Steps between C-alpha positions, in 0.01 A plus 500: 500500500636842404572736791363854519715772658341685790658769719395590853619772737619394842241573764219548249230263362528273195230296324599187303225410245363148466207461251237247611310461171501173296401456131219261586371719784609230738499573871816567700602212723821626665747791467859450623786753513866394495826696530816420305553122482313410819265207465293601799250779440529820699134588451195289420146588395278195549159507328422131526141433596407863560417821313784725388413763763531239776833357388759419763812721510834390639825705511832354613578685825878488448477673160201736476266417783229767525682724250360302203140457387357350180247749367229362270304826484727628222532376145738335476529378858818613676722397786529825697817529707519782755821658634726344238843406637837443339493123550166484314697535175489187280305302242136431588277243331122485518341161425124484439331158515155452349251222550534359148711745300875505471703670774624852418824656628630858505855603587627839624851624567454744789776761545508710815602864462671653803446874513793726585508705817368855497744740331725700732619842381829648620614861481824621349661442842366148541220592741168320460204724413219418743243764409320566175663842471816557298685808610444777550746592228600826345476598137806369308573207736572151359284208602704187570302196618572128521220245492587168663291182465573173679382152396240383253473202264532546212740795533303826499558802281559834681396826330472871576197703392434873538135599494422155355750530213785248477835681530745226602482120464870421538560287809781279621515177698720540805614238748242246608152571373525882520412707192556879484412783261678835553318810370672832422258786420703820459409866554142486620278792395191675637291281272624194690313608814278217632635261239459136600813286492407131497720193531323194357590132543317219316554136402147400394192641334273310736517773765566873504865606520644593836573872517650767721403856407621839618371853439761764426487811716683825409583817695490843331481856628164668585436825316222663711276448805168670588223468763167499321201710624594564865199578726470738792399488776490130594271351764673281756432125487344525155665303219643690201647373175798709385695426183852582394638459148857454383603506135809369319628235739590158362404277660223687672620733768488399863258751649523553872255696711598684816303673769756727654794262535290187531461277194148396399371199307416538135304332219642508148348505151704499177391700194749470209807695607309661789500367854196592707492435872165512679534579869208389717539751780312545828620824662509518878476796730879504535535549124374859500769723345724212388650454154392219269790423267510286187848384400589318176838335476706225344715349775757381242564859396700628792394829663222585258131532591217741430237604756211740555326600827155613614418657839172367635242648736301248707175585677353268762252483788642581842733251665400508864667344802401541862750492783482535872677799645875444503524559876233239580528127554200306368537242777502752783189717467274526804179678586570868554793519256513739206530331160568648160513361146683625192349454153772502233374583150680492167289613203517649151306723466510597871221381732206733567306315776606290797272284717555305822315179590455295817373146431374627165311798649615849404656708778430872518686769686353527851707687756239437771538125448878552487524401132723747318581497127793704373602482133624140467492415872232367735531549877292305755532646848438296815408182316265247653448134429226602257774663293636154412444378146626536145596845374562605142516814289402566140613763251330621181639663185388522137604138439296349781485419871732269691452359849811438702602191685305427817683567823369311800496710816504299820419699812588307811282550806460373852228240567135603517197287584333325210169619647418818689232333713496343842455126454267333751591144593233290673640206697398252767712444805791264432430520127818498291512797263729588212479873441661633179649848497557616144690817409605676183868591484784546256727326559310228689523518879802345666317437827171543684410586859179420686354648819192423706306760694202470728366745746768398745833474324693493172712194431754431227439161339798268468636432153448127545125565480497627141664429166570719196405403148587780259281798589284302745564419864293212639435508875400190694272620779287313757276704734478312830346751738312828485834679523599353163226691320608845386694674224782346299727733307748406232754704307780424257844638437714512185813683389303825456369504854239380746128509432349828628156365586456138607230261385222444758318178589224502762467156657154450653319210661306306237181532706516877450586463137142494373418827676811666359411371156155656530662830595738466211222437250305795636810723476562382148146582394520844658837602364708424193813484715565175686739552794520129578441163339447145621758229482399211729177298503292280731212254515189576295186622669194278526225515241176676594131532413463135394162395363325189364344518152310263271497209743338178368504135599809450282703823518549829677685827424704682765604864440718720730691825483883482521693666780848657489743265322793571735696661218533168314296308243230295672269211417180384668414154635162360606504188721196291593573326832319282748380696801559199729830352374653800326578288196517684166239349271547733205709801394521727202745779407439824308819690408313821409210576737309348796228347286430124515255264332458185711351227279399133533380541857344151487842349431647706781237359742563141390876547521462637851277206603790259471643662811171503679551862588205658328144512613242715662718535807819558307451756221768605252620858510694714250805709597674747267865612526714753316855372440820677395871427528500596868229250588123496525250733658251432772232258378149636447213255554228545239167546671187322371711234327320161540409187303132417455362157602841361580366171637252461215764556239721243662219249526391566145806334360661802345794392283840504673759760426683412180878463474502810287327704771741370763793581275364851451494557875858379533603714206365809679742431787777455246423836340536675834837337566628581151388862533720545807796332333480724195487812717 
């Protein structure tokens, strides 16, 4: 069989054709691929007993493995080999077996082309060119470049092209597999600017040649420079586009912008032999009166540059900063000190109005209130703690208004009571009290002192009796005798000083507390001022004015009026008990008001009968209590509460109390217990 020549590039893909058609339209039975003289196939395509699309593929793992695949979707079918390698070179034979027709064979001589390495270009001095830029050069210079190519099979050709035109194809084979082409291009001209010098290496037409290209850059003198359409005045912090043009420089002039002596960034646009630089410029307040300079130069032409300047005027809203008086320390200002602020303003045009603000509210001149404004200063005489807060100033000119930084003024002061009222504390004898004394102070108090005064004496309370928690002192106090009821005073001390007026607590016997509360409520109703307030609480008062309503054989309503709650939330409990044994037969709780609906009286009678404690001689009675966290009030027996025909109901076989009813009674007890726990 005659061999066909096929070339493949190393690392690329190659397809070896193998037609599957037979003259008699016979079906393919088996396709086998062999290499060189090997008798064992390196690839098989087995169609026996199955459609062509379901044929079995096998590729020798030591030769191709997954790199090869027999593709029947093309016409002719091909053996596709990926990532061709050098050792894949050789003679390949495709054998096609048919069911009845004669076997066909195809032979291919596969040659592997090894591409050369990428061309390396050296300068006249043997230095490798790493960028795409050649130069910069000056007019009249000679271009001397050497293109070096290593490797490749077959041996590559090395050429020089300028702007795509072949100018030199003479190369020489040096030691090893190195090939070089040396280019001499004399006396470059202005017309050579941006010319592309390309070194090209190729040893096959199957792929594009490998190239290294360089753009020629030239330096020539600038002839003129000009700032185009300068504007005046400029508004600070607004962006402006300013252009500068330079003519005659080859290559294009390097245009540099300066603001005073500081260099600015630039953007460049090339128009024929004109270089235009667009400066995106945001003037600041400090730029007012400065010079904007455009300089065009060729750094290869020693000592020569052209420049032009433009003096700018910048207008801007006021720049305002607020400072505390230089003789003051922000951390050492106390009540009674004099404080002054200085508002520094820089503006163009000059400011025409100045405002002062305290926590955002405008401050006006008020000598009576000791607030004095003078030009750009604010004086606060004899400051108080109410003077604390954030201060700022604002200035206005034709460009707008600016508010300064906020300056926090902290006025330290000695402790004062958190409330200006006398606090009444109601307590039983031997009741343990915790009395909180809260003050306002800056800085927080370092210590507290407590005293007790009754009509007989004034005693200082030992420090072991109270603790300090921030701005609160908590006193543990237990009145034991009548002498322990009186006035407690508390005052704090910090680095500013000692509290001028102490905090007052009037400790009274809880039995007198209700009367004092009545007086307090009356005083509150008669006057908007409240000289004292309540702190401690006691037991609730008993309910009153109880009445029976809507009584039937099965239910009854009980309605009362609540008494004083003892200063705490209260609930109300009705208990039905045996007059003889005192056993509780039924109870119900109302968390809102002393109103009760007692139902299923027949069940209550039957339930009571199990104890044999109900009858004509042993009636049931109802007692109502008010309950708060301190305990429960005196019980009030509800008059006229009775059960009709108790014996008859029992004898009549009234149904027993159900488990649900019993559970409801127990749940009422549970509600009472839970209420106290939550409180």
